TISEPA-895154 format. One line per 4 residues: their letters; for each residue y, x, z of C-alpha. Coordinates in nm, 2 decimals, always signed. Layout:
# residues N
A = Y X Z | ...
# end
This chain:
# residues 358
MLAL = +0.02 -0.01 -0.04 | +0.25 +0.25 -0.12 | +0.51 +0.02 -0.16 | +0.50 -0.14 +0.22
DRII = +0.48 +0.26 +0.31 | +0.78 +0.33 +0.15 | +0.97 +0.02 +0.33 | +0.81 +0.16 +0.69
DAAR = +0.93 +0.52 +0.61 | +1.25 +0.41 +0.51 | +1.29 +0.21 +0.82 | +1.14 +0.53 +1.02
ATPR = +1.45 +0.73 +0.88 | +1.71 +0.54 +1.01 | +1.59 +0.29 +1.29 | +1.79 -0.03 +1.34
SIVL = +1.83 -0.30 +1.64 | +1.59 -0.57 +1.61 | +1.64 -0.91 +1.84 | +1.30 -1.12 +1.86
PEGA = +1.39 -1.45 +2.09 | +1.01 -1.53 +2.15 | +0.96 -1.22 +2.30 | +0.67 -1.33 +2.58
DPRI = +0.44 -1.42 +2.29 | +0.17 -1.17 +2.26 | +0.20 -1.13 +1.93 | +0.56 -1.06 +1.94
AAGA = +0.51 -0.79 +2.20 | +0.23 -0.60 +2.04 | +0.44 -0.56 +1.70 | +0.72 -0.46 +1.89
RRAV = +0.53 -0.19 +2.07 | +0.41 -0.07 +1.72 | +0.76 +0.02 +1.64 | +0.83 +0.18 +1.89
REGI = +0.53 +0.39 +1.85 | +0.64 +0.44 +1.50 | +0.94 +0.53 +1.57 | +1.10 +0.21 +1.27
AHPI = +1.32 +0.03 +1.51 | +1.48 -0.08 +1.85 | +1.31 -0.41 +1.94 | +1.48 -0.62 +2.22
LLGS = +1.27 -0.86 +2.35 | +1.45 -1.19 +2.47 | +1.30 -1.40 +2.76 | +1.20 -1.39 +3.08
PGEV = +1.15 -1.05 +3.23 | +0.85 -1.10 +3.42 | +0.68 -1.30 +3.14 | +0.81 -1.02 +2.85
LAAL = +0.66 -0.75 +3.08 | +0.35 -0.94 +3.10 | +0.28 -0.97 +2.76 | +0.41 -0.60 +2.70
DGDA = +0.14 -0.50 +2.97 | +0.35 -0.36 +3.15 | +0.46 -0.12 +2.93 | +0.82 -0.15 +2.82
RGIA = +0.90 +0.18 +2.70 | +1.16 +0.22 +2.41 | +1.19 -0.17 +2.45 | +1.50 -0.39 +2.60
IEDP = +1.43 -0.68 +2.77 | +1.72 -0.97 +2.80 | +1.71 -1.30 +2.92 | +2.01 -1.55 +2.77
ATSP = +1.94 -1.76 +3.10 | +2.11 -1.45 +3.30 | +2.25 -1.22 +3.05 | +2.64 -1.12 +3.13
RVQA = +2.66 -1.14 +2.73 | +2.66 -1.54 +2.77 | +3.02 -1.63 +2.85 | +3.16 -1.40 +2.57
YAEE = +2.88 -1.55 +2.34 | +2.94 -1.91 +2.44 | +3.34 -1.91 +2.36 | +3.26 -1.74 +2.03
LHLL = +3.02 -1.99 +1.94 | +3.29 -2.30 +2.04 | +3.50 -2.13 +1.80 | +3.27 -2.16 +1.55
RHAK = +3.12 -2.53 +1.63 | +3.41 -2.68 +1.80 | +3.51 -2.81 +1.42 | +3.16 -2.96 +1.44
GMDL = +3.21 -3.20 +1.78 | +3.06 -2.87 +1.99 | +3.26 -2.86 +2.31 | +3.27 -2.54 +2.56
AAAY = +2.96 -2.70 +2.82 | +2.76 -2.74 +2.46 | +2.78 -2.40 +2.37 | +2.69 -2.27 +2.72
RRIR = +2.33 -2.50 +2.68 | +2.32 -2.39 +2.33 | +2.34 -2.02 +2.34 | +2.11 -2.00 +2.62
EPLA = +1.87 -2.09 +2.36 | +1.67 -1.78 +2.28 | +1.72 -1.84 +1.88 | +2.08 -1.92 +1.94
FAAM = +2.12 -1.61 +2.16 | +1.94 -1.38 +1.90 | +2.17 -1.50 +1.63 | +2.46 -1.43 +1.81
MVRQ = +2.39 -1.11 +1.89 | +2.37 -1.01 +1.52 | +2.67 -1.18 +1.45 | +2.81 -0.95 +1.73
GDAD = +2.68 -0.66 +1.60 | +2.47 -0.60 +1.89 | +2.15 -0.62 +1.70 | +2.12 -0.54 +1.33
GTIG = +1.86 -0.85 +1.26 | +1.68 -1.08 +1.45 | +1.31 -1.21 +1.35 | +1.23 -1.57 +1.49
GAVA = +0.96 -1.84 +1.42 | +0.63 -1.68 +1.57 | +0.66 -2.02 +1.78 | +0.97 -2.20 +1.67
TTAE = +0.98 -2.40 +1.34 | +1.16 -2.26 +1.01 | +1.40 -2.55 +1.06 | +1.48 -2.41 +1.38
TVRA = +1.50 -2.05 +1.32 | +1.67 -2.12 +0.98 | +1.94 -2.36 +1.16 | +2.01 -2.12 +1.45
ALQI = +2.05 -1.82 +1.12 | +2.29 -2.06 +0.96 | +2.50 -2.20 +1.20 | +2.58 -1.87 +1.38
IGLA = +2.54 -1.58 +1.20 | +2.64 -1.77 +0.84 | +2.61 -1.73 +0.44 | +2.71 -1.41 +0.29
PGAK = +3.06 -1.42 +0.09 | +2.98 -1.60 -0.19 | +2.65 -1.73 -0.13 | +2.60 -2.10 -0.15
IVSS = +2.25 -2.12 -0.03 | +2.02 -1.95 +0.22 | +1.69 -1.92 +0.02 | +1.39 -1.70 +0.07
FFLM = +1.08 -1.50 -0.08 | +0.77 -1.37 +0.00 | +0.69 -0.98 -0.07 | +0.35 -0.97 -0.24
ILCE = +0.17 -0.65 -0.22 | -0.13 -0.59 -0.45 | -0.31 -0.29 -0.32 | -0.69 -0.37 -0.38
DYHV = -0.93 -0.22 -0.58 | -1.03 -0.49 -0.77 | -0.62 -0.55 -0.83 | -0.60 -0.50 -1.20
QKGA = -0.22 -0.45 -1.14 | -0.08 -0.32 -0.87 | +0.27 -0.30 -0.64 | +0.50 -0.47 -0.47
YVFS = +0.58 -0.81 -0.61 | +0.88 -1.08 -0.52 | +0.80 -1.45 -0.50 | +1.09 -1.73 -0.46
DCGL = +1.15 -1.94 -0.31 | +0.88 -2.03 -0.13 | +0.99 -2.15 +0.17 | +1.32 -2.33 +0.21
VIDP = +1.51 -2.50 -0.11 | +1.26 -2.82 -0.20 | +1.37 -2.90 -0.55 | +1.69 -2.64 -0.67
DAAE = +1.93 -2.74 -0.96 | +2.01 -2.47 -1.24 | +2.29 -2.32 -1.04 | +2.10 -2.29 -0.74
LADI = +1.79 -2.16 -0.92 | +2.02 -1.90 -1.06 | +2.18 -1.82 -0.71 | +1.79 -1.80 -0.62
ARAA = +1.72 -1.58 -0.92 | +2.00 -1.31 -0.82 | +1.91 -1.29 -0.45 | +1.58 -1.25 -0.51
AHSY = +1.65 -0.96 -0.77 | +1.87 -0.75 -0.52 | +1.60 -0.84 -0.25 | +1.35 -0.67 -0.48
TAMT = +1.55 -0.33 -0.52 | +1.66 -0.34 -0.14 | +1.27 -0.36 -0.07 | +1.15 -0.12 -0.30
GLMP = +1.44 +0.10 -0.46 | +1.31 +0.01 -0.82 | +1.50 -0.22 -1.11 | +1.39 -0.54 -1.11
KVAM = +1.27 -0.71 -1.36 | +1.29 -1.14 -1.32 | +1.08 -1.40 -1.49 | +1.18 -1.77 -1.45
LSFS = +0.88 -1.91 -1.46 | +0.79 -2.27 -1.59 | +0.51 -2.44 -1.77 | +0.65 -2.36 -2.15
TNGS = +0.70 -1.99 -2.26 | +1.01 -1.97 -2.51 | +1.04 -2.33 -2.59 | +0.65 -2.43 -2.61
ARHQ = +0.73 -2.75 -2.45 | +1.03 -2.96 -2.44 | +1.13 -3.12 -2.08 | +1.42 -3.14 -1.86
RVDK = +1.25 -2.96 -1.61 | +1.24 -2.66 -1.88 | +1.56 -2.72 -1.97 | +1.64 -2.65 -1.59
VVEA = +1.50 -2.30 -1.62 | +1.67 -2.18 -1.93 | +2.02 -2.32 -1.78 | +1.97 -2.10 -1.49
VRRV = +1.86 -1.76 -1.73 | +2.20 -1.85 -1.90 | +2.40 -1.87 -1.58 | +2.21 -1.54 -1.46
RQAE = +2.28 -1.37 -1.77 | +2.66 -1.48 -1.74 | +2.68 -1.33 -1.40 | +2.50 -1.05 -1.44
PDLV = +2.47 -0.92 -1.79 | +2.25 -0.59 -1.72 | +2.04 -0.75 -1.51 | +1.69 -0.80 -1.70
IEGE = +1.58 -1.17 -1.63 | +1.43 -1.35 -1.90 | +1.28 -1.75 -1.91 | +1.14 -1.97 -1.92
LQFD = +0.80 -1.82 -1.91 | +0.45 -1.91 -1.84 | +0.35 -1.66 -1.55 | +0.06 -1.51 -1.77
AAFV = +0.31 -1.40 -2.03 | +0.54 -1.25 -1.75 | +0.24 -1.07 -1.55 | -0.01 -0.99 -1.81
AAVG = +0.11 -0.73 -2.08 | -0.16 -0.86 -2.37 | -0.05 -1.21 -2.28 | +0.34 -1.12 -2.31
AAKT = +0.29 -0.95 -2.62 | +0.15 -1.24 -2.80 | +0.38 -1.52 -2.66 | +0.70 -1.39 -2.62
APGS = +0.95 -1.31 -2.91 | +1.02 -0.98 -3.09 | +1.24 -0.79 -2.84 | +1.13 -0.93 -2.52
MIRG = +1.25 -0.67 -2.19 | +0.94 -0.88 -2.02 | +0.60 -0.84 -2.14 | +0.37 -0.87 -1.85
DANV = +0.58 -0.62 -1.68 | +0.78 -0.86 -1.44 | +0.82 -0.78 -1.11 | +1.03 -1.07 -0.95
FVFP = +0.90 -1.39 -1.01 | +1.12 -1.74 -0.95 | +0.93 -2.03 -0.91 | +1.14 -2.38 -1.00
NLDA = +1.05 -2.55 -0.71 | +0.91 -2.52 -0.35 | +0.60 -2.69 -0.42 | +0.54 -2.47 -0.76
ANIG = +0.62 -2.14 -0.49 | +0.43 -2.26 -0.19 | +0.09 -2.29 -0.39 | +0.16 -2.04 -0.61
YKIA = +0.17 -1.76 -0.34 | -0.10 -1.91 -0.12 | -0.33 -1.89 -0.42 | -0.26 -1.51 -0.45
QRIG = -0.30 -1.48 -0.12 | -0.61 -1.65 -0.03 | -0.80 -1.62 -0.33 | -0.66 -1.33 -0.54
GAKA = -0.65 -1.09 -0.19 | -0.23 -1.02 -0.23 | -0.07 -0.92 +0.10 | +0.19 -1.16 +0.17
IGPV = +0.48 -1.06 +0.39 | +0.77 -1.34 +0.47 | +0.92 -1.60 +0.42 | +1.19 -1.35 +0.42
LQGL = +1.56 -1.53 +0.42 | +1.83 -1.41 +0.18 | +2.22 -1.55 +0.14 | +2.29 -1.46 +0.49
AKPA = +2.57 -1.25 +0.62 | +2.34 -1.03 +0.80 | +1.95 -1.01 +0.86 | +1.77 -1.31 +1.04
NDLS = +1.41 -1.38 +0.92 | +1.13 -1.64 +0.97 | +0.77 -1.57 +1.08 | +0.49 -1.79 +0.99
RGCS = +0.39 -1.97 +1.35 | +0.03 -1.82 +1.24 | +0.13 -1.49 +1.23 | -0.02 -1.16 +1.34
QDDV = +0.10 -0.86 +1.53 | +0.08 -0.69 +1.21 | +0.30 -0.95 +1.02 | +0.57 -0.91 +1.33
FHMI = +0.57 -0.52 +1.29 | +0.55 -0.53 +0.90 | +0.84 -0.79 +0.91 | +1.04 -0.61 +1.15
ALTC = +1.04 -0.28 +0.92 | +1.13 -0.54 +0.61 | +1.42 -0.66 +0.86 | +1.57 -0.26 +0.89
AQAA = +1.55 -0.24 +0.56 | +1.75 -0.53 +0.46 | +2.02 -0.42 +0.76 | +2.04 -0.05 +0.56
RTIP = +2.08 -0.17 +0.23 | +2.40 -0.07 +0.04 | +2.33 -0.35 -0.21 | +2.56 -0.65 -0.23
EPMP = +2.50 -0.96 -0.23 | +2.52 -1.15 -0.53 | +2.84 -1.34 -0.61 | +2.81 -1.62 -0.81
GKDN = +3.04 -1.64 -1.14 | +3.10 -1.23 -1.11 | +3.02 -0.95 -1.27 | +2.86 -0.79 -0.96
SVWQ = +2.57 -0.58 -1.14 | +2.39 -0.31 -0.97 | +2.20 -0.25 -1.26 | +2.44 -0.12 -1.51
NSRS = +2.35 +0.26 -1.46 | +2.00 +0.18 -1.50 | +1.98 +0.08 -1.85 | +1.77 +0.41 -1.97
ARSL = +1.51 +0.33 -1.67 | +1.50 +0.00 -1.83 | +1.48 +0.08 -2.19 | +1.16 +0.33 -2.10
GEPR = +1.01 +0.08 -1.87 | +1.03 +0.07 -1.48 | +0.74 +0.22 -1.27 | +0.58 -0.01 -1.07
AG = +0.60 +0.01 -0.69 | +0.27 +0.12 -0.50
# end
């Protein structure tokens, strides 16, 4: 899993402070301890000190423990939350109650620069995790929606093609319109480069390839591609494409037009809706044996990520590494309607064909 190893190595080079609001969960504790052992992060676990220490088996070396119920940060955090949410009807007393909730406290730590990123969802639902991040951390400049991706890693002997791929949006936006789909594609492209250091090749997926079928659902994908190209003309993106044309070289050569920039070598796959994306990543994971890391959120001002409630301690560790990579990134968030291309110096790499990660 060379792609994942690169992410872990990058985190080790510049360890970040990552706050985990579900600190008493044994999986969170084990993932945090591994992060300390491998030198990739400075974890902060939230919760009752006694419960967190018990989850850590009494070994808190390298780990900070903070209790939102008694923290000296509560007053300043509550006042900041009141400023943020008073227009929505939140009074100061409600802000005090809310900030003592671990998810909200963790998000405020990130907002205030007391932590570089946060990871929840081992116990809380995705809706709770995303709501805290969106209300407190907020959207990145220019971003209109929060979406998500899974980093899919093919590394087994039976995988004909190996490497790291991004699947988006597998967790949040149910039925994006063309503008939202374009924003998801741009965010996913930037996420891929932030995770791997490689140039993205974005396939906008459909049941049609280059006009082989006519339908309004196909039209939505075509319009999304047009919007992305207008905003970031140097980004390699094609669509509409069927998955096999985007992933299998022989099929891509047969189905795509002459001059196509993607012939089975896409590394970012943007699905037309949440049905397709969620089903697709789970088939790749459960039948195809891909390692799925995520959902990783994109579009926020600072990193905040969601774990599956069925996560393992390894999943926690890997998500800590990815969150550190997000925190360390220098690539700007895509700005809708403006040319913020980061690919302009990569034309030679694109023309020669980008090597696959891993």
